[in-house]
C-alpha positions as CSV (number, residue, x, y, z in Angstrom):
1,M,89.7,13.5,133.9
2,G,87.9,16.1,135.8
3,T,83.9,16.1,136.5
4,Q,83.6,18.0,133.8
5,S,85.1,16.6,131.4
6,R,83.8,13.6,132.2
7,V,80.4,13.9,131.8
8,V,80.8,15.6,128.2
9,E,82.9,12.9,127.0
10,N,80.6,10.6,128.1
11,V,77.7,12.2,126.7
12,P,76.8,10.4,123.2
13,K,77.0,12.8,120.2
14,G,75.3,11.0,117.8
15,I,71.8,10.7,115.9
16,Y,69.5,8.2,118.3
17,V,67.0,5.7,115.7
18,A,65.7,3.1,116.2
19,G,68.1,2.2,119.5
20,E,71.1,3.3,117.9
21,W,73.4,5.7,117.7
22,R,74.5,6.8,114.1
23,D,76.6,9.3,112.7
24,A,74.7,12.3,110.7
25,S,73.9,11.9,106.4
26,G,77.6,13.2,105.2
27,G,79.2,12.7,108.5
28,G,79.0,16.8,109.4
29,G,78.7,17.6,113.1
30,F,78.1,21.1,115.3
31,W,79.8,23.1,118.0
32,V,78.1,22.9,121.5
33,E,79.4,26.1,123.0
34,D,80.2,26.5,127.0
35,P,77.9,30.4,127.6
36,G,80.4,30.5,131.0
37,T,83.2,30.8,129.1
38,S,81.9,31.3,125.4
39,K,84.8,28.1,124.7
40,R,83.7,25.3,122.9
41,L,82.9,22.3,124.7
42,C,82.0,19.5,121.9
43,Q,80.8,18.4,118.4
44,V,78.0,16.9,118.5
45,A,76.4,15.1,114.8
46,D,74.3,17.7,112.5
47,G,71.2,15.9,111.6
48,Q,70.1,16.7,107.9
49,A,66.8,15.6,106.2
50,E,67.8,12.1,105.5
51,D,68.2,11.3,109.4
52,A,64.6,12.8,110.1
53,A,63.2,11.2,107.7
54,S,65.1,7.8,109.2
55,A,63.9,8.4,112.6
56,L,60.0,9.4,111.8
57,D,60.3,5.6,110.0
58,A,61.8,4.4,112.9
59,A,58.5,5.9,115.2
60,V,56.1,4.7,112.5
61,D,58.0,1.1,112.7
62,A,57.4,1.1,116.9
63,Q,54.2,2.8,116.9
64,T,51.5,-0.3,116.7
65,E,53.4,-2.4,119.6
66,W,54.4,0.2,121.6
67,A,50.1,1.4,121.5
68,A,49.7,-2.4,122.2
69,T,52.5,-2.7,125.4
70,P,50.3,-2.9,129.0
71,P,50.0,0.7,130.3
72,R,51.4,-0.6,133.6
73,E,54.4,-1.9,131.6
74,R,54.7,1.8,130.1
75,G,54.5,3.2,133.6
76,E,57.5,0.9,135.4
77,I,59.8,2.1,132.4
78,L,58.7,5.6,133.0
79,R,59.4,5.0,137.3
80,R,62.8,3.3,136.5
81,A,64.3,6.8,133.9
82,W,63.0,8.6,137.3
83,Q,65.0,6.8,139.5
84,L,68.0,6.4,137.5
85,M,68.1,10.6,136.9
86,T,67.6,11.3,141.1
87,D,70.8,8.5,141.4
88,R,72.6,10.8,138.5
89,V,71.6,14.2,139.9
90,D,75.1,15.1,140.0
91,D,76.8,14.3,137.0
92,L,73.3,15.6,134.8
93,A,73.4,19.1,136.7
94,M,76.7,19.5,135.7
95,L,75.9,18.6,132.2
96,M,73.1,21.2,132.0
97,T,75.2,23.7,133.5
98,L,78.3,23.5,131.2
99,E,76.0,24.1,128.0
100,M,73.2,26.3,129.4
101,G,75.1,28.5,132.2
102,K,72.8,27.8,135.2
103,S,74.2,27.6,138.5
104,L,74.7,24.3,139.3
105,A,71.9,24.6,142.3
106,E,69.3,25.7,139.7
107,S,70.5,22.4,137.5
108,R,69.9,20.8,140.4
109,T,66.5,21.6,140.9
110,E,66.1,21.2,137.3
111,V,66.7,17.6,137.0
112,T,64.7,16.8,140.4
113,Y,61.9,18.9,138.6
114,A,62.4,17.0,135.3
115,A,62.8,13.5,136.8
116,E,59.8,14.4,138.5
117,F,57.2,14.6,135.5
118,L,58.7,11.0,134.5
119,R,57.4,9.9,138.3
120,W,54.3,11.9,137.4
121,F,53.1,10.1,134.2
122,S,54.5,6.8,135.5
123,E,51.0,6.9,137.5
124,E,48.9,8.3,135.1
125,A,49.8,5.6,132.5
126,V,47.5,3.2,134.4
127,R,44.9,6.0,134.4
128,I,43.7,6.4,130.8
129,E,39.7,5.7,131.0
130,G,37.0,6.1,129.1
131,R,32.9,5.7,129.7
132,Y,30.2,2.9,129.3
133,A,26.4,4.7,129.3
134,E,23.3,4.2,128.3
135,A,21.8,5.9,125.5
136,P,19.5,9.0,126.4
137,A,16.4,6.9,124.5
138,G,17.8,3.4,125.7
139,G,18.3,0.6,123.7
140,S,21.9,1.3,122.5
141,R,25.2,1.8,124.6
142,L,27.6,4.2,124.1
143,L,30.8,3.3,124.6
144,T,34.6,5.9,124.2
145,M,37.9,4.8,125.0
146,K,41.2,6.9,124.6
147,Q,43.9,6.0,122.4
148,P,47.3,6.8,121.5
149,V,47.2,10.1,119.0
150,G,50.6,8.2,117.1
151,P,54.1,9.3,116.3
152,C,54.5,12.8,117.8
153,L,57.6,15.4,116.5
154,L,58.8,17.0,120.2
155,I,60.7,20.2,119.8
156,T,62.6,21.8,122.8
157,P,63.5,24.8,123.9
158,W,67.4,25.7,125.8
159,N,66.2,27.0,128.6
160,F,65.3,24.5,130.2
161,P,66.8,21.3,128.3
162,L,65.7,18.5,130.8
163,A,62.5,19.5,132.5
164,M,61.0,20.6,129.1
165,G,62.0,17.2,127.6
166,T,60.6,15.0,130.3
167,R,57.2,17.0,130.4
168,K,56.7,15.9,126.9
169,I,57.9,12.8,126.9
170,G,56.6,11.2,129.7
171,P,52.8,12.0,128.5
172,A,53.7,10.7,125.6
173,V,55.5,7.5,126.7
174,A,52.6,6.9,129.1
175,A,49.5,7.4,126.5
176,G,51.6,5.0,123.7
177,C,52.9,7.3,121.9
178,T,56.4,7.4,119.5
179,M,58.0,10.0,119.0
180,V,61.2,12.2,117.3
181,V,62.7,14.5,119.9
182,K,64.9,18.2,117.9
183,P,66.4,19.4,120.8
184,A,67.4,23.3,120.3
185,Q,70.6,23.8,119.1
186,L,72.0,25.1,121.9
187,T,71.4,22.3,124.2
188,P,71.2,19.3,122.8
189,L,73.6,17.1,125.2
190,S,70.9,17.3,127.5
191,M,68.6,15.7,126.1
192,L,71.0,12.8,124.1
193,Q,72.3,11.8,128.1
194,L,68.6,11.5,128.5
195,A,67.8,8.9,125.8
196,E,70.5,6.9,126.4
197,L,68.6,6.9,129.9
198,L,65.9,6.4,128.8
199,A,66.7,3.1,127.1
200,E,68.9,1.5,130.5
201,A,65.3,2.2,131.9
202,G,64.0,-0.3,129.0
203,L,62.7,1.7,126.6
204,P,61.7,-0.5,123.1
205,P,64.3,0.8,120.5
206,G,61.9,3.0,117.7
207,V,59.7,4.3,120.6
208,L,62.1,7.6,121.9
209,N,64.3,8.8,118.4
210,V,66.4,12.3,118.7
211,V,67.3,14.4,116.0
212,P,70.1,17.1,116.9
213,S,70.5,19.6,114.3
214,S,71.5,23.1,112.9
215,S,68.9,23.7,111.2
216,A,65.3,22.9,112.7
217,G,64.1,23.8,109.0
218,K,66.2,20.8,107.5
219,T,64.5,18.2,109.6
220,V,61.3,19.6,110.9
221,G,60.2,20.8,108.2
222,P,59.9,17.7,106.1
223,L,58.6,15.7,108.9
224,M,55.8,18.4,109.3
225,S,54.5,17.6,105.8
226,D,54.9,13.6,106.2
227,R,51.0,12.4,106.4
228,R,52.8,9.6,109.2
229,L,53.1,12.4,111.6
230,R,50.1,13.4,114.0
231,K,51.2,15.5,116.7
232,V,53.1,18.4,117.1
233,S,54.3,19.1,120.6
234,F,56.7,22.6,120.7
235,T,57.8,25.1,123.5
236,G,59.2,28.4,122.2
237,S,58.7,31.4,120.5
238,T,55.5,33.0,119.9
239,P,56.5,33.7,116.1
240,V,58.1,30.1,115.5
241,G,55.0,28.6,117.4
242,K,52.5,30.4,114.9
243,S,54.6,29.4,111.9
244,L,54.5,25.6,112.7
245,M,51.1,25.6,113.2
246,E,51.3,27.1,109.6
247,Q,52.7,24.2,108.7
248,A,50.6,21.8,110.8
249,A,47.4,22.4,109.1
250,Q,48.4,21.2,105.9
251,N,48.0,17.7,107.6
252,L,45.7,18.3,110.9
253,L,48.4,17.9,113.2
254,R,47.9,18.0,116.7
255,V,49.3,21.1,118.1
256,S,50.7,22.0,121.6
257,M,51.9,25.1,122.3
258,E,54.1,26.5,124.7
259,L,54.9,30.1,123.8
260,G,56.1,33.3,125.1
261,G,55.4,35.1,127.8
262,N,55.4,38.6,129.5
263,A,54.5,37.8,133.0
264,P,53.4,40.7,135.5
265,F,54.1,40.8,138.9
266,L,51.4,42.6,140.9
267,V,52.1,43.9,144.5
268,F,49.2,45.3,146.0
269,G,49.2,47.6,148.9
270,D,48.3,45.2,151.9
271,A,50.9,42.9,150.3
272,D,53.6,41.2,153.2
273,L,56.1,43.1,151.6
274,D,59.1,41.1,152.6
275,A,57.5,38.1,151.3
276,A,56.4,40.0,148.0
277,V,60.6,40.3,147.4
278,D,61.1,36.7,148.1
279,G,59.0,35.9,145.5
280,A,59.7,38.5,143.2
281,V,63.3,36.8,143.2
282,I,62.4,33.6,142.3
283,A,60.2,34.6,140.2
284,K,62.4,36.9,138.6
285,M,66.0,35.5,138.6
286,R,65.1,31.6,138.1
287,N,67.2,30.3,135.7
288,N,68.9,33.9,135.4
289,G,66.0,35.3,134.3
290,E,65.6,32.9,131.1
291,S,62.6,31.5,131.5
292,C,58.8,32.3,129.5
293,V,57.8,32.6,133.4
294,A,59.7,34.8,134.9
295,A,58.4,38.2,135.9
296,N,59.3,40.6,133.4
297,R,57.9,43.6,134.8
298,F,56.8,44.8,138.1
299,H,53.4,46.5,139.2
300,V,53.5,48.1,142.3
301,A,51.3,49.8,144.3
302,E,51.8,53.2,144.6
303,D,52.3,53.5,148.5
304,V,55.1,50.9,148.6
305,A,56.8,51.1,145.4
306,E,59.8,52.7,146.8
307,E,60.1,50.5,149.9
308,F,59.8,47.5,147.5
309,A,62.2,48.4,144.9
310,A,64.7,49.3,147.4
311,K,64.4,46.1,149.0
312,L,64.1,44.3,145.6
313,A,67.3,46.1,144.7
314,E,69.5,45.5,147.5
315,Q,68.7,41.3,147.2
316,L,70.1,41.4,143.2
317,G,72.6,43.4,143.9
318,A,73.8,40.3,146.7
319,M,74.0,37.9,144.2
320,K,77.1,36.6,143.2
321,V,77.3,36.5,139.4
322,G,79.9,33.7,137.7
323,H,80.3,30.8,136.1
324,G,77.4,28.5,136.7
325,A,79.8,25.2,138.3
326,E,81.8,27.6,140.6
327,E,81.1,27.4,144.3
328,G,78.7,30.0,145.0
329,T,77.5,30.9,141.5
330,Q,73.7,32.5,142.2
331,V,73.8,33.8,138.1
332,G,75.3,32.8,135.4
333,P,75.2,33.7,132.0
334,L,72.5,34.2,129.2
335,I,73.1,31.7,126.7
336,D,74.6,33.9,123.9
337,G,75.7,36.4,123.3
338,D,73.0,37.6,121.0
339,Q,71.0,36.9,124.3
340,R,73.4,39.6,126.4
341,D,73.1,41.7,123.0
342,K,69.1,42.1,123.6
343,V,69.4,42.7,127.3
344,T,71.2,45.5,126.7
345,E,69.6,47.1,123.9
346,L,66.1,46.8,126.2
347,V,67.4,48.1,129.5
348,D,69.4,51.1,127.4
349,D,66.1,52.0,125.7
350,A,64.4,52.2,129.5
351,V,67.5,54.3,130.8
352,G,67.5,56.6,127.2
353,K,64.0,57.0,128.2
354,G,63.7,58.2,131.5
355,A,64.3,54.7,134.0
356,T,66.7,54.9,137.0
357,V,69.1,52.3,137.4
358,A,68.5,51.3,141.4
359,T,71.3,48.4,140.7
360,G,73.5,46.9,137.7
361,G,72.2,47.7,134.5
362,S,75.0,46.5,131.9
363,A,76.9,43.9,131.0
364,A,79.5,42.4,132.8
365,A,83.3,42.4,132.0
366,G,84.8,38.8,131.1
367,D,84.8,36.0,129.6
368,G,81.3,34.1,128.9
369,Y,77.6,36.0,128.2
370,F,77.4,37.7,131.4
371,F,74.5,40.5,132.4
372,T,74.4,42.2,136.2
373,P,71.0,42.0,137.8
374,T,69.2,44.7,137.7
375,V,66.2,47.0,138.9
376,L,64.7,49.6,136.8
377,T,62.8,52.5,138.5
378,E,60.5,55.1,137.5
379,V,60.0,53.0,134.2
380,P,57.9,55.0,131.5
381,E,55.2,53.4,130.0
382,S,56.7,53.8,126.5
383,A,60.2,51.7,127.6
384,R,60.2,48.4,125.0
385,I,61.1,46.1,128.3
386,L,57.5,46.5,129.5
387,S,56.0,45.0,126.3
388,E,58.7,42.4,125.2
389,E,59.7,40.0,126.8
390,V,63.2,40.4,128.4
391,F,64.7,36.9,129.0
392,G,67.7,38.0,131.7
393,P,67.8,39.3,135.1
394,V,65.9,42.6,135.0
395,A,63.2,44.1,136.9
396,P,61.6,46.9,135.7
397,V,59.4,48.2,138.3
398,T,56.0,50.3,137.9
399,T,53.1,51.7,140.0
400,F,50.1,51.4,140.0
401,G,47.0,53.2,142.2
402,S,43.5,51.1,141.7
403,E,43.0,47.6,140.8
404,E,41.4,48.2,138.2
405,Q,44.5,49.6,137.1
406,A,46.8,47.0,138.1
407,L,44.6,44.7,136.3
408,A,44.7,47.0,133.1
409,L,48.2,46.7,133.5
410,A,48.4,43.5,133.9
411,N,46.0,42.6,130.9
412,G,47.5,45.0,128.6
413,T,50.0,42.7,126.4
414,E,49.1,40.2,123.7
415,F,50.9,37.5,125.8
416,G,49.0,35.3,128.9
417,L,50.8,32.5,130.2
418,V,51.6,33.4,134.0
419,A,51.0,36.0,136.3
420,Y,51.9,36.8,139.8
421,V,49.8,38.3,142.8
422,Y,50.9,39.3,146.6
423,T,47.9,40.4,148.7
424,Q,46.5,39.3,151.9
425,D,43.2,40.6,151.1
426,L,41.3,37.5,150.0
427,R,38.5,39.0,148.0
428,R,40.7,40.7,146.0
429,A,42.8,37.7,145.4
430,L,40.0,36.3,143.9
431,R,39.0,38.9,142.0
432,V,42.2,39.5,140.9
433,A,43.2,35.8,140.0
434,E,39.8,35.3,138.1
435,G,40.0,38.7,136.2
436,L,43.5,38.3,134.8
437,Q,43.6,36.7,131.6
438,T,46.6,34.4,131.3
439,G,46.8,30.8,131.9
440,M,48.5,30.2,135.5
441,V,48.6,32.5,138.5
442,G,51.4,32.4,141.5
443,L,49.4,34.2,144.4
444,N,51.7,35.0,146.9
445,T,54.5,33.1,145.5
446,G,57.1,33.0,143.5
447,M,57.0,29.6,141.8
448,V,54.0,27.8,139.7
449,S,55.9,25.0,137.8
450,N,54.8,21.3,139.5
451,A,54.5,18.4,137.5
452,A,50.8,17.6,139.2
453,A,49.7,21.1,137.6
454,P,48.7,21.5,134.2
455,F,51.0,24.0,132.3
456,G,50.1,26.8,129.3
457,G,48.8,29.7,128.6
458,V,46.1,31.8,126.9
459,K,46.4,34.3,124.1
460,A,49.8,34.7,122.4
461,S,51.4,32.3,124.7
462,G,49.6,29.7,122.8
463,F,47.1,26.5,123.7
464,G,47.3,23.1,125.5
465,R,48.7,21.9,129.0
466,E,51.7,20.4,129.9
467,G,51.7,18.3,133.5
468,G,49.2,17.4,135.3
469,V,46.1,14.9,134.8
470,E,45.6,17.6,131.7
471,G,49.1,16.6,130.0
472,I,48.6,13.3,129.1
473,A,44.9,14.2,127.4
474,E,46.9,15.9,124.8
475,Y,48.3,12.3,123.5
476,L,45.5,10.9,123.3
477,S,42.1,10.0,120.9
478,T,38.3,9.7,122.3
479,K,37.0,7.1,119.9
480,Y,33.2,6.5,120.2
481,V,31.4,3.4,119.6
482,A,27.5,3.1,119.1
483,V,26.6,-0.9,120.7
484,S,23.3,-1.3,119.7
485,M,22.1,-3.5,122.2
486,G,19.1,-5.1,120.0
C-alpha cells in the first residue's frame, strides 16, 4: 500500500462522540475529493441532527469533571498532543495535501503551525489568573476568578483544516471547556485524525466530539438553539458569520468570529523593493492564495509600481503548478470547481475592464482545479477583484501617489482583517500602522500568523482573538465575589 493510500485508510471515517467512533444516524455518508485529481478519496459518515445532539449530550456530561481537572493536567495533555503531531508531521501533511490540495511543503508547515497552538496553550493553562483587592472604600475585598465558559461549538473552515482546529481546541482544552467540532465538509479528514490523536494524548471521552456532515444546517442549527451550549467559535465567510450571529443571539451565546478579508499590500517608494516582492509572494501565494490573510490587492507607489509588478510577475510565473503530492510543486489546485470558476470570473471581469495580464490569467489544463499564478496591472477601480476576496493565486496591482491616498485605498473596504506595509521610514511605518483599520498589520513582512500573537480583525472581518495570551480569554468567564471583612 502506497503512502497516500495508507494515510487515507488509517483515518477514522465516523462520528466521534464520548470517546467512541460511530456511524451516522441512518448510516449515510458523503465523499471527500482530492482537488488535485477531482477524484474521490473516501467516504465519511454524514452527521445528522441526532448525531449533533448526542455530541452535545456528551460535552455537557463531561463539562463539570473536565472543568475541575487540574490546569497542569490539561496542559500536559496538550503538550503530549503537540509531540504526537510533531512526530507524525509527514503523514498528517500527506493527508492534508490529499484532501485540501496544498503542496506537501506547505502542509508540513501547517502541521507545525497547528501543533504550536497546542504547545502554546499547554503553557497558558496554568496561567489563568484572577485578582484580589481591597475595595476603595475599605471594609470589603474584591475577589475575581476565571472559569470556563462551558460547552462550545467550534466550526472550522476547509482551507487550514488542522491549524484552524487547534487554534480553537487548544484554548478550549486549556480553559476547561468541552467541545463539539463541526469540520468543513470539503476537508474533514484532518480533524478526524486530530480527534484520534488527542484521545491518544489522554484527552478524556466527551471533552472533544466531532461531527462531520454534508449539511451544516442539519447539525449546527439545532445546536445553536440548545440552551446548554454556551459559546460558538466560527472561522469562515462573513455572510455565514452574520447568520450565526443571529442564531447565537437567541440564547445570548458567547461568540468569536474570524471572517472574510480583503487585505491590502502597500509598497511605498522608499521600500526595499526586492524584500517587498519576496514578502508579496509569501502574502499572496501561501495556501494557493486561499487564505483570509492573503494579500488581495497591491497598492504600489507610482514611481516603483512598474518595477514591482515586473519582478512579482517573474517570480509568480516561475512557480511550479501541480498536484500537491508531486515533488517540487509550489502551487497546488484550488479547492473545487466552484472556487476555480469564481477566480476565473474575477480575472475576466478585471481584464474586460482594462486590466493587463502580466503573467498567468487562466485556469490550467488537466485534471484537478488548477489556476495559473497571475499578476494583473493597470487594474481599474471598477474591477470586482479590488472589492471582492479572490481566494486564489491572483495579484492585482494598482498605484497611489501619496501616503494619504494609500491609506484611503487600504481602508476603502468593509473588511479589516490584516494589511501589509513595506517602507523603510520608521515614522511613516508607525503612522500608517496606526491609521490602518485592521486587526493586524504585517510591517515589512508577508507573514503575520503566529501562535503567540492575537489573530483577528475588525469591521466585517469579525471580532474576538485567537492565539496569544488573548486567545484563552475567549473561553473564560469572569466571576466577581464580594467579600465582607466585617
